[in-house]
VEXLORO-813688 format. One record per residue (C-alpha): x, y, z. Coordinates in steps of 0.1 Angstrom, whole numbers, padded with zeros to 4 digits, always signed. Layout:
% VEXLORO-813688
XYZ;...
This chain:
% VEXLORO-813688
+0002+0000-0001;+0015+0029-0010;+0023+0061+0015;-0004+0079+0002;-0031+0056+0007;-0020+0048+0042;-0023+0082+0049;-0061+0085+0035;-0072+0056+0052;-0053+0068+0088;-0072+0104+0079;-0104+0085+0072;-0099+0065+0107;-0090+0094+0133;-0119+0109+0113;-0146+0084+0125;-0129+0084+0158;-0136+0116+0166;-0167+0113+0154;-0177+0086+0179;-0162+0109+0206;-0182+0140+0192;-0216+0122+0195;-0236+0126+0223;-0246+0096+0246;-0279+0088+0236;-0305+0089+0268;-0327+0052+0273;-0359+0052+0263;-0383+0055+0292;-0420+0041+0289;-0435+0054+0322;-0411+0084+0328;-0424+0105+0354;-0430+0070+0379;-0427+0074+0413;-0427+0112+0416;-0461+0125+0435;-0487+0135+0411;-0477+0113+0385;-0508+0114+0368;-0511+0153+0366;-0480+0154+0350;-0488+0132+0324;-0524+0150+0317;-0501+0186+0320;-0478+0172+0291;-0508+0161+0272;-0542+0168+0275;-0543+0202+0296;-0535+0235+0280;-0528+0259+0307;-0517+0244+0347;-0486+0251+0367;-0475+0229+0396;-0456+0243+0422;-0423+0213+0431;-0399+0219+0457;-0360+0206+0449;-0338+0189+0469;-0312+0202+0492;-0284+0192+0470;-0301+0212+0440;-0308+0241+0462;-0341+0233+0477;-0360+0265+0462;-0396+0260+0444;-0400+0262+0404;-0430+0259+0388;-0438+0230+0362;-0460+0243+0337;-0478+0233+0307;-0465+0256+0279;-0444+0287+0277;-0442+0312+0247;-0428+0301+0217;-0421+0267+0231;-0396+0278+0254;-0382+0248+0273;-0378+0271+0306;-0379+0311+0317;-0365+0324+0347;-0388+0359+0357;-0370+0392+0368;-0376+0382+0406;-0357+0349+0399;-0386+0328+0396;-0384+0297+0375;-0407+0280+0354;-0397+0250+0331;-0424+0235+0299;-0440+0204+0297;-0449+0205+0263;-0420+0213+0240;-0404+0200+0209;-0377+0183+0230;-0382+0151+0235;-0354+0127+0241;-0375+0090+0248;-0372+0099+0287;-0395+0133+0296;-0383+0132+0327;-0348+0135+0319;-0358+0161+0293;-0374+0184+0315;-0349+0179+0345;-0327+0187+0324;-0345+0222+0311;-0348+0231+0349;-0314+0226+0358;-0304+0252+0328;-0328+0275+0337;-0317+0279+0371;-0283+0290+0350;-0301+0318+0335;-0303+0358+0341;-0335+0367+0353;-0357+0380+0325;-0343+0353+0299;-0360+0320+0283;-0340+0287+0276;-0340+0274+0242;-0317+0244+0243;-0305+0235+0210;-0305+0193+0208;-0311+0168+0234;-0293+0166+0264;-0271+0137+0273;-0275+0111+0304;-0279+0127+0337;-0303+0137+0369;-0336+0133+0359;-0368+0148+0378;-0370+0119+0407;-0332+0130+0413;-0335+0166+0417;-0374+0171+0433;-0383+0166+0468;-0406+0137+0466;-0417+0141+0501;-0440+0170+0486;-0470+0164+0462;-0464+0190+0430;-0492+0216+0438;-0514+0218+0401;-0532+0247+0392;-0557+0245+0362;-0558+0278+0344;-0581+0301+0322;-0554+0321+0309;-0516+0321+0302;-0515+0344+0333;-0484+0327+0346;-0462+0338+0313;-0462+0374+0328;-0428+0388+0343;-0436+0407+0376;-0420+0437+0355;-0447+0432+0329;-0478+0432+0351;-0487+0469+0335;-0473+0467+0301;-0503+0466+0276;-0486+0447+0250;-0475+0418+0271;-0516+0418+0287;-0529+0422+0250;-0510+0391+0237;-0518+0370+0269;-0558+0385+0260;-0548+0364+0224;-0531+0334+0238;-0562+0329+0260;-0588+0324+0227;-0562+0292+0218;-0572+0274+0249;-0596+0250+0254;-0616+0252+0289;-0607+0231+0315;-0617+0222+0345;-0607+0195+0373;-0636+0175+0388;-0643+0179+0422;-0637+0148+0442;-0621+0129+0416;-0587+0130+0412;-0565+0133+0379;-0603+0143+0362;-0603+0166+0337;-0633+0179+0320;-0631+0200+0291;-0657+0218+0261;-0645+0215+0229;-0663+0224+0195;-0692+0225+0215;-0690+0194+0230;-0681+0183+0265;-0659+0157+0277;-0642+0141+0306;-0605+0132+0305;-0590+0106+0336;-0556+0106+0341;-0551+0068+0357;-0523+0057+0374;-0525+0020+0373;-0504-0003+0351;-0520+0002+0315;-0524-0030+0308;-0541-0039+0342;-0562-0009+0335;-0575-0016+0304;-0581-0049+0321;-0604-0035+0344;-0622-0013+0322;-0630-0044+0298;-0648-0059+0322;-0670-0029+0334;-0677-0022+0294;-0683-0059+0287;-0708-0058+0319;-0725-0031+0302;-0713-0003+0328;-0688+0022+0310;-0710+0051+0304;-0708+0074+0334;-0743+0075+0331;-0776+0074+0305;-0761+0089+0275;-0721+0100+0289;-0708+0073+0271;-0673+0059+0270;-0654+0069+0233;-0619+0057+0234;-0586+0060+0257;-0552+0082+0252;-0519+0063+0264;-0493+0084+0275;-0460+0085+0294;-0470+0047+0298;-0505+0058+0316;-0540+0050+0303;-0566+0082+0301;-0599+0071+0292;-0619+0094+0277;-0662+0098+0280;-0679+0124+0257;-0706+0140+0280;-0746+0144+0278;-0752+0182+0259;-0740+0210+0280;-0726+0187+0309;-0705+0208+0336;-0679+0200+0353;-0697+0204+0387;-0719+0176+0377;-0695+0149+0379;-0685+0139+0408;-0712+0114+0414;-0713+0096+0382;-0675+0094+0382;-0673+0082+0418;-0694+0058+0409;-0675+0049+0382;-0644+0047+0401;-0654+0023+0427;-0661+0000+0396;-0629+0000+0383;-0619-0010+0418;-0640-0039+0415;-0626-0045+0383;-0589-0044+0389;-0593-0064+0421;-0607-0092+0400;-0575-0118+0393;-0591-0148+0371;-0587-0142+0331;-0608-0122+0310;-0639-0139+0295;-0643-0142+0260;-0665-0117+0262;-0643-0091+0280;-0613-0100+0257;-0633-0089+0232;-0642-0056+0247;-0602-0052+0257;-0596-0056+0218;-0618-0029+0208;-0606-0009+0238;-0572-0011+0222;-0582-0002+0185;-0593+0030+0196;-0562+0037+0215;-0545+0071+0205;-0506+0068+0218;-0493+0100+0223;-0459+0116+0221;-0439+0108+0256;
């Protein structure tokens, strides 16, 4: 082999090694990224089906021990924002999807802590493996979730009287789907879309166990919340099931506490059954799964 060819081959080898060295380590896929965090069901709902909400979280002492707001989304799909008063906001609904949403949000939160007050975070590319929310949050304190009618949490304290900022919030409000928590039923959210009412219920059980239980209820003809309020399908998101019911026209969130409490009892009984599904129940489960919509984790 000539010296010229050996030199070319050596240069190509060195280029490949340099490329390998510069390539970021990939984050392993996690099907249930928020597992172990109190209020996992609400974080999943905030990421997937609630348009405007905040959840107050507390960091561990190792990471400063302060508080931050995990929010549904921020202007221009920013990953994070530090207000002029030093308060931290980090978004769940972004364009960052590494395969582990917990790592994505934790990376954004840690990067937001380093911002100057008044700055927003727009990371270029995906994070490398590192601390997850389970590592940096005080898990003894459940996030305090607040569903909002507007994106008022976007507003920096210094912009409180800024007409342009207030107008932008008012314009953004028009894009928000009316959403209200169902009183007395954890992780259930009423909404109104296109002149119709629905309720979406983020469930914390293992997906397969929940769908088996729902199939038992459905096969027994008991999957309607009440006459006319029928089960229409389910989302699968971040390892959890989010069943959806279309409600009777005009139904408000305050009218759902009783029928959903009764549904919770039926599901609890079905979840406790350990026998294999009957043929009718297997057929019901197949029908439910065929109507699933998988949402990006």
